[in-house]
Every structure is written in C-alpha cells, then in structure tokens.
C-alpha positions as CSV (number, residue, x, y, z in Angstrom):
1,M,5.8,-2.3,-49.6
2,V,7.6,0.9,-48.5
3,L,11.2,1.9,-49.0
4,A,12.4,4.3,-46.4
5,V,15.9,5.8,-46.3
6,I,17.8,8.0,-48.8
7,D,21.1,8.9,-47.1
8,G,22.6,5.6,-46.1
9,V,20.3,3.5,-48.2
10,L,20.1,5.0,-51.6
11,L,22.9,7.6,-51.4
12,R,25.9,8.3,-49.3
13,S,26.1,12.1,-49.5
14,S,25.6,12.6,-53.2
15,N,26.9,9.3,-54.3
16,P,24.5,6.5,-55.3
17,L,25.0,3.3,-53.3
18,P,25.4,-0.1,-55.1
19,H,22.1,-1.4,-56.7
20,A,20.0,1.6,-55.5
21,Q,18.9,2.4,-59.0
22,R,18.3,-1.3,-59.7
23,A,16.1,-1.7,-56.6
24,L,13.8,1.3,-57.4
25,T,13.6,0.4,-61.0
26,L,12.4,-3.1,-60.1
27,L,9.7,-1.8,-57.8
28,Q,8.5,0.6,-60.5
29,Q,8.4,-2.2,-63.1
30,L,6.4,-4.4,-60.7
31,Q,4.1,-1.5,-59.8
32,V,4.9,-2.0,-56.1
33,P,4.1,1.2,-54.4
34,F,6.9,2.9,-52.4
35,I,7.7,6.3,-50.9
36,L,11.0,7.9,-49.9
37,L,11.0,9.2,-46.4
38,T,14.0,11.2,-45.1
39,N,15.0,13.3,-42.1
40,G,16.9,15.4,-44.5
41,G,15.5,18.7,-45.9
42,G,16.4,22.3,-46.6
43,K,15.1,22.3,-50.2
44,H,11.7,22.0,-51.8
45,E,10.5,18.5,-52.4
46,K,10.3,19.1,-56.2
47,D,14.0,20.1,-56.2
48,R,15.1,17.2,-54.1
49,V,13.2,14.7,-56.2
50,E,14.8,16.1,-59.4
51,E,18.3,15.8,-57.9
52,L,17.7,12.3,-56.6
53,G,16.1,11.2,-59.9
54,H,19.1,12.5,-61.8
55,L,21.6,10.8,-59.5
56,L,19.8,7.5,-59.6
57,S,18.6,7.7,-63.2
58,V,15.1,6.9,-62.0
59,P,12.0,9.1,-62.7
60,L,10.4,10.1,-59.4
61,S,7.4,12.2,-58.3
62,P,7.4,14.8,-55.5
63,Q,4.2,13.0,-54.2
64,I,6.2,10.0,-53.0
65,F,8.9,12.1,-51.3
66,V,8.5,13.1,-47.7
67,Q,11.2,15.3,-46.0
68,S,11.5,16.0,-42.3
69,H,9.7,19.4,-42.7
70,T,7.1,18.3,-45.3
71,P,4.4,17.8,-42.5
72,F,4.8,21.5,-41.6
73,A,2.7,22.2,-44.7
74,D,-0.3,20.8,-42.9
75,L,0.0,23.5,-40.2
76,I,-0.8,26.6,-42.3
77,Q,-4.4,26.6,-41.3
78,Q,-3.7,26.0,-37.7
79,T,-5.0,28.7,-35.2
80,D,-3.9,29.6,-31.7
81,N,-6.6,29.3,-28.9
82,R,-5.1,32.4,-27.3
83,D,-5.7,34.5,-30.5
84,K,-9.2,35.9,-30.4
85,T,-9.0,36.7,-34.1
86,K,-8.4,33.0,-35.0
87,T,-5.9,34.1,-37.7
88,P,-4.4,31.0,-39.4
89,L,-0.7,30.5,-39.0
90,K,-0.1,31.1,-42.7
91,D,-1.0,34.7,-42.2
92,K,1.2,35.3,-39.2
93,T,4.9,35.9,-38.9
94,I,7.0,32.8,-38.2
95,L,10.8,32.4,-37.7
96,V,12.4,29.7,-39.8
97,C,15.9,28.5,-38.9
98,G,18.4,26.2,-40.7
99,G,19.5,25.4,-44.2
100,D,21.7,27.2,-46.7
101,G,21.0,30.9,-47.3
102,D,17.3,31.5,-47.4
103,S,16.4,28.1,-49.0
104,C,14.2,27.1,-46.0
105,R,12.4,30.4,-46.1
106,R,11.5,29.7,-49.8
107,V,10.3,26.2,-48.9
108,A,8.1,27.6,-46.1
109,E,6.6,30.2,-48.5
110,S,5.9,27.4,-51.0
111,Y,3.9,25.6,-48.3
112,G,1.7,28.7,-48.0
113,F,3.3,30.7,-45.1
114,T,3.1,34.4,-46.2
115,S,5.4,36.1,-43.6
116,V,8.6,34.3,-43.0
117,V,11.5,35.8,-41.1
118,T,15.0,34.2,-40.8
119,P,17.9,34.8,-38.4
120,A,19.7,36.6,-41.3
121,D,16.9,39.2,-41.4
122,I,17.2,39.8,-37.7
123,I,21.0,40.0,-37.4
124,T,21.3,42.4,-40.4
125,S,18.7,44.7,-39.0
126,T,20.0,44.7,-35.4
127,P,23.7,43.5,-35.3
128,S,23.9,44.1,-31.5
129,I,21.5,41.3,-30.9
130,W,24.4,38.9,-31.3
131,P,27.7,40.8,-31.5
132,F,29.9,37.7,-32.3
133,T,28.5,37.3,-35.8
134,S,29.3,39.7,-38.7
135,P,26.0,40.9,-40.4
136,Q,27.8,41.0,-43.7
137,T,27.9,37.2,-43.7
138,Y,24.1,37.2,-44.1
139,T,23.5,40.3,-46.3
140,A,23.0,38.4,-49.5
141,H,20.1,36.4,-48.1
142,A,18.5,38.9,-45.7
143,R,15.2,40.8,-46.3
144,P,13.8,43.8,-44.4
145,L,11.8,42.9,-41.3
146,P,8.0,43.3,-41.6
147,H,8.2,45.4,-38.4
148,P,11.1,46.8,-36.3
149,I,12.4,44.9,-33.2
150,Y,11.3,46.4,-29.9
151,S,13.7,48.5,-27.9
152,P,13.0,50.9,-25.0
153,S,13.7,53.8,-27.3
154,S,11.5,52.5,-30.2
155,K,8.9,54.9,-31.4
156,S,7.0,52.4,-33.5
157,L,3.6,51.3,-32.4
158,I,3.9,47.9,-34.0
159,H,6.9,45.6,-33.4
160,L,8.2,42.3,-34.8
161,T,6.0,39.6,-33.4
162,I,6.9,35.9,-34.0
163,S,4.0,33.5,-33.7
164,S,5.9,30.2,-34.1
165,I,9.5,29.0,-34.5
166,F,10.3,26.3,-37.0
167,V,13.7,24.6,-37.3
168,F,13.4,23.4,-40.9
169,N,16.9,22.0,-41.3
170,D,20.3,21.9,-39.6
171,P,21.2,25.5,-38.4
172,R,24.5,26.8,-39.8
173,D,25.1,29.2,-36.9
174,W,24.2,27.4,-33.8
175,A,25.1,30.3,-31.5
176,L,23.0,32.9,-33.3
177,D,20.0,30.7,-33.7
178,T,20.2,29.6,-30.0
179,Q,20.2,33.1,-28.8
180,L,17.3,34.3,-31.0
181,I,15.1,31.3,-30.1
182,I,15.7,31.8,-26.4
183,D,14.9,35.5,-26.7
184,I,11.6,34.8,-28.5
185,L,10.6,32.0,-26.1
186,L,11.1,34.3,-23.2
187,S,9.4,37.3,-24.9
188,E,6.0,38.8,-24.2
189,G,3.8,37.1,-26.7
190,G,6.5,36.6,-29.3
191,V,7.5,40.3,-29.4
192,L,11.3,40.1,-30.0
193,G,13.1,42.5,-27.7
194,T,10.7,42.1,-24.8
195,M,10.8,39.8,-21.7
196,R,7.9,38.3,-19.9
197,S,7.4,39.1,-16.3
198,D,7.4,35.4,-15.5
199,S,10.5,34.5,-17.4
200,H,13.0,34.7,-14.5
201,P,15.3,31.6,-14.4
202,N,14.2,30.9,-10.8
203,D,10.6,30.3,-11.7
204,D,9.5,26.7,-11.0
205,H,7.4,26.6,-14.1
206,L,8.1,28.3,-17.5
207,A,6.1,27.6,-20.6
208,P,7.4,29.0,-23.9
209,S,5.9,32.2,-25.1
210,I,5.2,30.6,-28.5
211,P,5.4,27.1,-30.1
212,L,8.8,25.7,-31.0
213,Y,9.0,23.0,-33.7
214,F,12.0,20.8,-34.6
215,S,11.9,18.7,-37.7
216,N,14.7,16.1,-37.3
217,P,15.8,14.4,-34.1
218,D,18.7,12.6,-35.7
219,L,21.9,13.1,-33.7
220,H,24.1,11.8,-36.6
221,W,23.9,11.4,-40.3
222,A,26.1,9.7,-42.9
223,S,28.1,12.1,-45.1
224,Q,31.1,11.8,-47.4
225,Y,33.3,11.9,-44.4
226,H,34.2,8.4,-43.0
227,L,32.6,9.1,-39.6
228,P,29.0,10.1,-38.8
229,R,28.4,13.9,-38.6
230,L,26.2,15.8,-36.1
231,G,22.8,16.7,-37.5
232,Q,19.8,18.7,-36.3
233,G,19.5,16.4,-33.3
234,G,22.9,17.7,-32.2
235,F,21.7,21.3,-32.4
236,K,18.6,20.4,-30.5
237,A,20.6,18.7,-27.8
238,A,23.0,21.7,-27.5
239,F,20.0,24.1,-27.4
240,M,18.2,22.2,-24.7
241,G,21.4,22.1,-22.7
242,V,21.7,25.9,-22.8
243,W,18.0,26.2,-21.9
244,K,18.4,23.9,-18.9
245,E,21.5,25.6,-17.7
246,T,19.9,29.0,-17.8
247,H,16.6,27.8,-16.3
248,R,17.5,25.5,-13.5
249,G,16.8,22.4,-15.5
250,I,13.2,23.4,-16.2
251,H,11.8,21.3,-19.0
252,L,10.9,23.1,-22.2
253,N,7.8,22.0,-24.0
254,E,8.6,21.7,-27.7
255,R,7.3,19.6,-30.6
256,T,9.6,17.4,-32.7
257,I,8.5,15.7,-35.9
258,G,10.6,13.6,-38.3
259,K,11.5,10.0,-37.8
260,P,10.8,8.3,-35.5
261,S,7.8,10.3,-34.5
262,Q,4.3,8.9,-34.8
263,E,3.2,12.0,-36.5
264,T,5.7,11.7,-39.3
265,F,5.0,8.0,-39.9
266,E,1.3,8.7,-40.1
267,F,1.8,11.5,-42.6
268,A,4.0,9.2,-44.7
269,E,1.5,6.4,-44.6
270,K,-1.2,8.7,-45.9
271,R,1.1,9.7,-48.8
272,L,1.8,6.0,-49.4
273,M,-1.9,5.1,-49.6
274,N,-2.5,8.0,-52.0
275,H,0.3,6.7,-54.2
276,R,-1.1,3.2,-54.1
277,R,-4.5,4.4,-55.2
278,E,-3.0,6.2,-58.1
279,L,-1.2,3.0,-59.2
280,L,-4.4,1.0,-58.9
281,G,-6.5,3.7,-60.6
282,T,-9.1,3.0,-57.9
283,P,-11.3,5.6,-56.0
284,K,-10.4,6.1,-52.3
285,E,-13.5,4.3,-51.1
286,E,-12.8,1.2,-53.1
287,A,-9.0,0.9,-52.7
288,G,-9.0,-0.6,-49.2
289,G,-6.1,-0.3,-46.8
290,L,-2.5,-1.4,-46.7
291,R,-1.9,-4.9,-45.3
292,K,1.9,-4.9,-44.9
293,V,4.6,-2.2,-45.0
294,Y,8.3,-2.8,-45.1
295,M,10.5,-0.1,-43.6
296,V,14.1,0.0,-44.9
297,G,16.6,2.2,-43.1
298,D,20.2,2.5,-41.9
299,N,19.6,4.2,-38.5
300,P,18.3,2.1,-35.6
301,L,17.5,5.2,-33.6
302,S,15.1,6.7,-36.2
303,D,14.3,4.3,-39.0
304,I,14.0,1.0,-37.0
305,Q,12.6,2.5,-33.8
306,G,10.0,4.5,-35.8
307,G,8.9,1.4,-37.8
308,N,8.8,-0.8,-34.7
309,D,6.9,1.7,-32.6
310,Y,4.5,3.0,-35.2
311,L,0.9,2.3,-34.5
312,S,-0.9,2.6,-37.8
313,P,-4.4,4.1,-37.4
314,F,-5.2,2.4,-40.7
315,G,-4.5,-1.1,-39.5
316,S,-1.4,-1.9,-41.5
317,K,1.4,-4.1,-40.1
318,W,5.0,-2.9,-40.3
319,D,8.3,-4.9,-40.6
320,T,11.7,-3.2,-40.4
321,I,14.8,-3.9,-42.4
322,L,18.2,-2.5,-41.3
323,V,20.9,-2.0,-43.9
324,R,24.7,-1.9,-43.3
325,S,25.3,0.8,-45.9
326,G,24.8,3.8,-43.7
327,V,25.4,4.8,-40.1
328,Y,25.0,1.3,-38.7
329,N,27.7,-1.3,-38.5
330,D,27.8,-4.7,-37.0
331,S,30.1,-3.7,-34.2
332,D,27.2,-1.7,-32.7
333,K,24.4,-3.5,-30.9
334,P,21.3,-1.9,-32.3
335,P,19.1,-0.4,-29.5
336,H,16.0,-1.3,-31.6
337,K,16.0,-4.7,-33.2
338,P,15.0,-5.0,-36.8
339,R,13.1,-7.9,-38.3
340,K,16.0,-8.4,-40.8
341,T,19.5,-7.0,-41.2
342,V,21.0,-7.0,-44.7
343,N,23.9,-5.4,-46.6
344,G,22.1,-3.0,-48.8
345,V,18.8,-1.8,-50.4
346,W,18.7,-4.5,-53.1
347,D,19.0,-7.2,-50.5
348,A,16.1,-5.5,-48.5
349,V,13.9,-5.3,-51.6
350,E,14.6,-8.9,-52.5
351,W,13.9,-10.2,-49.0
352,A,10.6,-8.3,-48.8
353,L,9.4,-9.5,-52.1
354,K,10.2,-13.1,-51.2
355,K,8.3,-12.7,-48.0
356,E,5.3,-11.6,-50.0
357,G,5.4,-14.6,-52.3
358,W,7.0,-13.1,-55.3
359,P,9.3,-15.4,-57.3
360,T,12.8,-15.8,-55.8
361,D,14.4,-14.8,-59.1
362,V,12.1,-11.8,-59.6
363,G,15.1,-9.5,-60.1
364,K,16.1,-11.5,-63.2
365,M,12.6,-11.6,-64.7
366,G,10.9,-8.9,-66.6
367,A,7.9,-7.3,-65.0
368,K,5.5,-8.5,-67.8
369,N,6.7,-12.1,-67.3
370,V,6.2,-11.9,-63.6
371,H,2.7,-10.6,-63.8
372,K,1.6,-12.9,-66.6
373,G,3.4,-16.0,-65.3
374,K,2.6,-15.7,-61.6
375,G,-0.6,-13.6,-61.6
376,L,1.0,-11.3,-59.1
377,G,-0.6,-7.9,-59.6
378,L,-1.7,-5.3,-57.2
379,S,-4.7,-5.9,-55.0
380,S,-6.5,-4.1,-52.2
381,S,-4.4,-5.8,-49.6
382,D,-0.9,-5.5,-51.3
383,S,2.2,-4.8,-49.3
384,T,4.2,-1.7,-49.6
385,M,7.8,-0.8,-49.3
386,K,9.2,2.4,-47.8
387,V,12.7,3.7,-48.2
388,M,13.9,5.8,-45.4
389,G,16.6,8.5,-45.4
C-alpha cells in the first residue's frame, strides 16, 4: 500500500490535517509499507522528514521520502554525447534555480554535484544582466562564480559555462530566472554572455544549447491561504509563454519530472520496494514484487492522473484515492477519475485496508491482535500504500 500526498493530505501548509498522525501510526503498527511522495521540495530530504515527523509526531526515515527533485540525484553520473571527455554531470557546472536563499544549491551539492551556480551568484557578479533587480537582495546567499561571464571586453580565456539548468523548486524572482535561463539556452554551448549563430527568433527550428529540467509541473498548491496558490508549474507556464513569444511559437524541448511523470512514479516505486524489503528482512532476489499499490492524493491533475496513467515496469497494479482535504472540492469535476473519493487520509487508509481483506475495525485493534487473530502479516505479494503531496 502506498500513501502519496503531504500538502493537502497530511498537512495544509504546516498544519497537520485531521487523523494524519493516526493514519501513519496505524500503517507503521501493521507494518504496511508506505512512502511519502511530494511535488514540494527546496530542502534536503533529511530536513523535510525531520520537520514532518515533528509536526505529525511520527518517526519517519528519509528513505521513504521522495521530493520533486529527489530523482535529480540519479543524474550525477550522466554524460553528454557531445562531450568528447565524457565528464560526468557531477563534475560540471550547473545552474540551480528556485527555493529560499541558497537552500537548493546545498541540496544539489548533497546529491553529489560539485559546481553549483545560482541566479544570486550571477546577478551579484554582473548586475547589468538584469537591471530591475537589486544585487544587494542576494548578497547574503551569493558565492563567487567559478569563472567570469563572457563579455566582448573580457580578457579571460575561460568563461562561465553552464552544462545543465535545474529548476529545483518554485523560483522567487520569476523575471530574473526567466532572463538567465533564456540567455543560457540561446548561448554558444552554455557560455553565458554569448549567443549562438542559429539562435535568431526567425529560425524554424531551435534546440536548446543545454538541457533544461523542471521538477514540478503543478500549477497550484494548497497553502494557508484559503485559495490555491501558483506553484512551479505556474513559473514554467510563464517561462514557456515568454519563450514562444520571442521565438515565433517554436517548441522548446525540456524535461519535466515530478508527479504525474512516469519517471517520478517509477523512481518512487523502486524506493517503495526497497522499503518493503527492509520491513520483510528479505534479500532482493527473494522478496518478490508488489501486487497492489494505493495512491492517495488531493490533486486530480498530478496525483490521480499519475496513478491512473502509470505503467509499472515491475508488474504492480495501482488504484487511486482522491481526498477532499486539499486543492480538490466536489464542485469541480475531476479531469482524471479516481477509484475512490473520500474526505481525508484516514478514510483512504481504512478503505484500502478493507479492500485488501484487513478487519473492518482494524483501526480500533492493536497491531499484535490483528496479526495474531487474523494471520495478516506481510508476504511477497502484499499491497502498499503511497501518500502523495
């Protein structure tokens, strides 16, 4: 069984939702494997888990926590076919956008990236690159650039070269980040300050100079405010709009992970299987695969769509459960229909457990009584629950 959402299922902003602690505690008592999958981010997984565990009074492990940018950690050994040296991405310079201060830079470095530049570094070194932002705003979190930015008068033989752009979290300065990303995508091989000879807006085809990654397609998210707020998906939509306006509608090839992408769900399922093997104390080759996964979420456009569309390469079957405690309400017709709609996470857990043959009053029974009385332990074909956020 897999539990899937944090914001809108377990929390609303930083406030625990009703029965969230009770639901997770029951799953732990029954040794039902679950993971927490969220399109949020901006902090290291260990820090987020500590915060969440404190808010919910439930001990949690970073190994069962997947944020929108967590799969980026798998890219550190990736190489570019255009690079004859085959230098892994971890040893190249990347631009990381989004998050508070330089928190996302520190997350990227914890993943293994060794040369991480942020917009703060660029604007403080060259304020004229975007004259509408005060460099003093970013001084506290800026670092010196590894190499100077190219200019026609530059005497340096080596200039700042960005190999990939990663939007780790919601950008705080949409205008600055939009300008810098466009500049780099139109540059000569990622050298900031240059412009490719084939980058004129009237070209019929224009591939980006370097890869661009987004980590969260969600347009909205549930905060303390009573109406949904724009998220990273809003920034992406605004950025793509500027790109199309300046390039005659030419499509930009980019890569977006996070829910509802196949890539993120596959990454999450691997984490889920690892967690289940730990609970079973069984070697990988003996544990077998998951039979059934329940996806619990509040967003029909990411949680439910992702669970419905996901094609597991491991053969598991997925059911989706939509809760009313987040961005969804009954006045909206969900564009992607869940298997079940319930009020909150406790109802979702209870429904899933009943579907799998657990006692209908399992929430009132102790875990020892359930296992001894009903013989319902973990097996190689057990279901899993996933909480989305």
